[in-house]
C-alpha positions in Angstrom: -0.1 0.0 0.0 1.1 3.5 -0.7 1.6 6.0 2.2 -1.6 8.0 1.1 -3.6 4.8 1.3 -2.2 3.9 4.6 -3.0 7.4 6.0 -6.6 7.1 4.6 -7.2 3.8 6.3 -5.3 4.9 9.4 -2.9 1.9 9.1 0.5 3.6 9.1 2.6 1.2 11.1 5.1 0.4 8.5 6.0 4.2 8.5 6.1 4.6 12.3 9.2 5.3 14.3 9.8 2.3 16.7 8.9 3.0 20.2 6.3 5.8 19.3 2.7 5.5 19.7 1.5 4.8 16.2 3.3 7.7 14.7 1.5 10.6 16.4 1.7 12.9 13.4 0.6 10.3 10.8 -2.2 9.2 13.0 -3.4 12.7 13.5 -3.4 13.3 9.8 -5.0 10.1 9.1 -7.9 10.9 11.5 -8.6 14.1 9.6 -8.4 12.6 6.2 -10.5 9.7 7.1 -13.2 12.0 8.5 -13.1 14.0 5.3 -13.7 11.1 3.1 -16.6 9.2 4.9 -19.7 8.8 3.0 -21.9 10.3 5.5 -21.2 12.4 8.6 -21.5 10.3 11.8 -21.1 11.5 15.5 -19.1 8.4 16.1 -16.5 9.4 13.4 -16.0 12.7 15.2 -15.3 10.9 18.4 -13.0 8.5 16.8 -11.1 11.2 15.1 -10.8 13.3 18.2 -9.5 10.3 20.2 -6.9 9.6 17.3 -5.7 13.1 17.5 -5.3 13.0 21.3 -3.6 9.5 21.2 -1.2 10.7 18.5 0.2 13.4 20.6 -1.8 16.5 20.2 0.5 18.4 22.5 3.3 18.0 19.9 1.5 19.8 17.2 1.8 23.5 16.6 -1.3 25.5 17.7 -1.6 26.8 14.0 -1.6 23.3 12.7 -4.4 22.3 15.2 -6.4 25.3 14.1 -6.0 24.4 10.4 -6.9 20.7 11.1 -10.0 21.8 13.0 -11.1 24.1 10.2 -10.6 21.4 7.6 -12.7 19.1 9.7 -15.6 21.6 10.1 -15.4 22.4 6.4 -15.6 18.7 5.5 -18.6 18.4 7.7 -20.3 21.4 6.3 -19.6 20.4 2.8 -21.3 17.0 3.4 -24.4 18.7 4.7 -24.6 21.2 1.8 -27.6 20.8 -0.5 -27.1 22.1 -4.0 -24.4 24.1 -5.7 -25.3 27.5 -4.1 -24.4 26.1 -0.7 -21.2 24.4 -2.0 -20.1 27.6 -3.8 -20.7 29.7 -0.5 -18.5 27.2 1.3 -15.9 27.2 -1.3 -15.7 31.1 -1.0 -15.6 31.0 2.7 -12.7 28.4 2.4 -10.8 30.5 0.0 -11.2 33.6 2.3 -10.0 31.7 5.3 -7.0 30.3 3.3 -5.9 33.8 2.3 -6.3 35.0 5.9 -4.3 32.1 7.2 -1.7 32.6 4.6 -1.3 36.2 5.5 -1.2 35.5 9.3 1.5 32.8 8.8 3.6 35.3 6.6 3.3 37.9 9.3 4.3 35.4 12.0 7.4 34.3 9.9 8.4 37.8 9.3 8.1 38.8 13.0 10.2 35.6 13.8 12.8 36.6 11.3 13.0 40.2 12.6 13.3 38.9 16.1 16.1 36.5 15.1 18.0 39.2 13.2 17.4 42.0 15.6 20.8 41.7 17.3 22.9 40.9 14.2 21.4 44.0 12.5 22.2 46.1 15.4 25.8 44.8 15.3 26.1 45.4 11.6 24.6 49.0 11.9 27.2 49.7 14.6 30.1 48.4 12.5 29.1 50.6 9.5 29.0 53.6 11.6 32.4 53.3 13.1 34.5 56.4 12.7 31.5 58.6 11.9 30.8 61.7 13.9 27.2 60.7 14.6 26.5 59.3 18.0 24.8 56.0 18.6 23.0 54.1 15.8 21.2 57.2 14.4 23.7 57.9 11.6 23.0 58.1 8.0 22.0 54.9 6.1 24.2 56.2 3.4 27.9 57.4 3.4 27.8 60.0 0.6 28.5 62.7 3.2 31.5 60.9 4.7 34.8 62.9 5.2 36.5 61.1 2.3 33.7 62.0 -0.1 33.6 65.7 1.0 37.4 66.1 0.6 37.7 64.2 -2.7 34.8 66.1 -4.1 37.2 69.1 -4.2 39.4 67.0 -6.6 36.9 65.1 -8.7 35.1 68.4 -9.5 38.3 69.8 -11.1 39.3 66.6 -13.0 38.5 66.3 -16.7 36.6 63.1 -16.7 33.1 64.0 -17.9 31.3 61.7 -15.3 33.3 62.8 -12.2 31.3 65.9 -11.2 28.0 64.0 -11.0 29.4 60.7 -9.8 27.6 59.3 -6.6 30.2 58.0 -4.2 30.6 56.6 -0.8 33.7 56.8 1.4 35.5 56.3 4.7 35.9 58.6 7.8 39.5 58.7 8.8 40.1 58.6 12.6 43.3 59.4 14.4 44.0 56.7 16.9 44.3 58.6 20.3 46.1 55.6 22.0 48.6 55.0 19.2 52.1 56.3 19.3 52.7 59.2 16.8 55.2 57.0 14.9 52.9 54.1 14.5 51.7 55.0 11.0 51.0 51.5 9.8 48.8 51.0 12.9 46.8 54.1 12.0 46.4 52.8 8.4 45.4 49.3 9.6 43.0 50.5 12.1 41.1 52.7 9.6 41.0 50.0 7.0 39.3 47.7 9.7 36.8 50.3 10.4 36.0 50.8 6.8 35.4 47.2 5.9 31.7 46.7 6.9 30.9 49.9 5.0 32.7 48.8 1.9 31.1 45.5 2.1 27.7 47.0 2.2 28.7 49.2 -0.8 29.4 46.2 -2.9 26.2 44.5 -1.9 24.3 47.7 -2.7 25.8 47.9 -6.1 25.1 44.1 -6.6 21.5 44.9 -5.7 21.2 47.6 -8.4 21.9 50.8 -6.4 23.1 53.6 -8.6 26.5 54.1 -7.0 29.6 55.1 -9.0 32.4 54.6 -6.6 33.9 54.2 -3.1 36.8 56.5 -2.2 39.2 55.5 0.6 41.1 58.4 2.1 44.6 57.9 3.6 45.4 60.8 5.8 49.1 61.7 6.5 51.5 63.5 4.2 54.1 60.7 4.4 51.6 58.1 2.8 51.8 59.9 -0.6 55.1 62.0 -0.3 56.5 60.2 -3.4 55.6 57.4 -5.7 57.5 54.7 -3.7 55.7 55.6 -0.5 52.4 56.0 -2.4 52.9 52.5 -4.0 53.4 51.0 -0.5 50.3 52.6 0.8 48.2 51.4 -2.1 49.6 47.9 -1.5 48.7 47.9 2.1 45.3 49.2 1.4 44.4 46.8 -1.5 46.1 44.0 0.3 44.1 44.4 3.5 40.8 44.7 1.5 41.7 41.7 -0.6 42.6 39.6 2.5 39.2 40.5 4.1 37.3 39.6 0.9 34.1 37.8 2.3 34.1 35.7 -0.9 37.6 34.3 0.0 39.1 35.2 -3.5 41.9 37.4 -2.0 42.7 38.6 -5.5 45.9 40.5 -4.7 47.6 37.2 -3.9 47.0 35.7 -7.3 50.1 34.8 -9.3 48.7 36.4 -12.5 48.0 39.8 -11.1 50.5 41.3 -13.7 48.4 39.8 -16.6 45.3 41.2 -18.5 42.9 38.6 -17.0 43.3 40.0 -13.5 41.1 42.5 -12.0 40.4 43.6 -8.4 37.3 42.2 -6.6 35.5 42.2 -3.4 32.5 40.2 -2.5 32.6 38.9 -6.1 32.0 42.5 -7.3 34.5 43.7 -10.0 36.1 47.0 -9.3 38.2 49.4 -11.4 40.8 51.0 -9.1 42.5 54.4 -9.5 44.7 56.3 -7.1 45.5 59.9 -6.4 48.4 61.4 -4.5 49.9 64.8 -3.9 53.2 63.7 -5.2 52.2 64.0 -8.9 52.9 67.3 -10.7 50.5 69.7 -12.4 50.9 68.0 -15.8 49.9 64.6 -14.5 46.4 63.0 -14.9 46.3 62.2 -11.2 47.0 65.7 -10.0 45.1 66.8 -7.0 45.3 70.5 -7.9 47.1 71.3 -4.8 44.2 70.3 -2.6 44.6 68.3 0.6 48.4 67.6 0.4 48.1 65.7 3.5 45.9 63.0 1.9 45.8 60.5 -0.9 42.8 58.7 -2.2 42.0 55.2 -3.6 39.0 55.1 -5.8 37.0 52.0 -6.4 34.6 52.1 -9.4 32.3 49.2 -10.0 32.1 47.9 -13.4 28.3 48.2 -13.2 28.7 51.9 -13.1 30.4 52.1 -16.6 27.6 49.9 -18.0 24.9 52.1 -16.4 26.6 55.3 -18.0 26.7 53.3 -21.4 30.4 53.9 -21.6 31.5 52.5 -25.1 33.9 49.6 -25.3 37.7 50.2 -24.9 39.8 50.9 -27.9 43.6 51.3 -28.6 45.1 54.7 -28.5 45.7 54.8 -32.3 41.9 54.4 -32.7 41.1 57.6 -30.8 39.7 60.5 -32.8 41.4 63.4 -31.0 40.1 66.2 -33.3 36.5 65.0 -33.7 35.7 62.6 -30.8 33.4 60.0 -31.8 31.9 59.1 -28.4 32.2 60.0 -24.7 35.3 57.8 -24.3 37.1 59.9 -27.1 35.9 63.1 -25.5 37.3 62.2 -22.2 40.7 61.3 -23.7 40.8 64.6 -25.7 39.7 66.6 -22.7 42.6 65.3 -20.7 45.0 66.1 -23.6 43.6 69.6 -24.2 44.4 70.4 -20.5 47.9 69.0 -20.7 47.3 65.9 -18.6 47.1 63.2 -21.2 47.3 59.7 -19.7 48.9 56.4 -21.1 46.6 54.5 -23.4 47.7 51.1 -24.5 47.8 49.8 -28.1 45.8 46.9 -27.0 42.7 46.4 -25.0 44.1 43.3 -23.1 46.5 45.1 -21.0 47.2 44.3 -17.3 44.9 46.7 -15.2 47.1 46.4 -12.1 49.9 48.4 -13.9 47.6 51.4 -14.2 46.5 51.6 -10.5 49.6 53.6 -9.4 51.1 55.5 -12.4 54.7 56.6 -12.6 55.7 60.3 -12.5 56.1 60.2 -16.2 52.4 59.3 -17.1 53.2 58.7 -20.8 56.8 57.3 -20.9 57.5 56.0 -17.4 57.8 52.3 -16.6 54.9 50.7 -14.8 54.8 50.8 -11.1 54.3 47.2 -9.9 53.1 48.2 -6.5 51.9 44.7 -5.6 55.6 43.5 -5.4 57.3 44.3 -2.0 60.4 45.5 -3.7 58.7 47.1 -6.7 61.8 46.8 -9.0 60.2 49.1 -11.7 59.6 51.9 -9.2 63.1 53.5 -9.6 62.5 54.0 -13.3 59.0 55.4 -12.6 60.6 57.9 -10.3 
């Protein structure tokens, strides 16, 4: 016999757990189904069904399930007494109304249970995101477009020659000077601020993945020594990207990949691909990463999600020789021509399969300098870049 046939007959011994009283759950269901399938309603059937439920362990059933079982019993009895299709149709409408109400109540109960279960983790997550902000408690902004990094970097991006920069929507970090750290412990200052920023950066990547119209996340490193020259700046970028990469919740740790110097590599965090550029006060006025003399005590690492380029409908990349400098064909050509017109032309390879890591920290000679391989501890090409 099938399990359903056994349930209808109330003989479910082969499916019982040894040592239990006729499989309490199965016996209770069998009683309800058997009552719903009898040819004519009998008082004795109600008594037998109730006894089966009690014998099967009614106390073990959730209250909601007991209510549903009772309603099914009453509905079955009423349906047997119905005379004609109008009565049956009315019963069906009542059943559907009850079913919708019961579904809504079950959903509300599940949502309330979920909110209760996640209340503490959400408070902890909110606290972690607000680390370093000037707001007290958990009442800070749910976004971070007004962070210190965004406000200070806005002075730079509004003067750059990228056509998208001025209207870009950014999030950023809030730099905090450690009160208990020694003044010479610069690495500790940087590490502490990276740790504070990680929950916020993680949320940024999740928001981008969910479709939020965010164009970048800027991480400010405050301290003149961090970007005093290309060598110091390369070490700073290596520390920042290395720490972010090591903390990647997806476990990719992209900065430890052996192929970082190849065209197939890209920076990613939480499986979100990010285009990275960096700005420092060490670059001269003719350099595309020039900070216009603003905030000489800070350098900036900008993470731009690939989704932002798709949202702005940026055309596909093309070699330098395919650029129309006099009559730009699209927005990509216009950006290139705009940088050149202002005397800050940047290096454009003659191939579209170039290693993106070599363009994160540019050399002082933006057009002719050797790539700065910042990810290497010794960075052998840095001397030529300087």
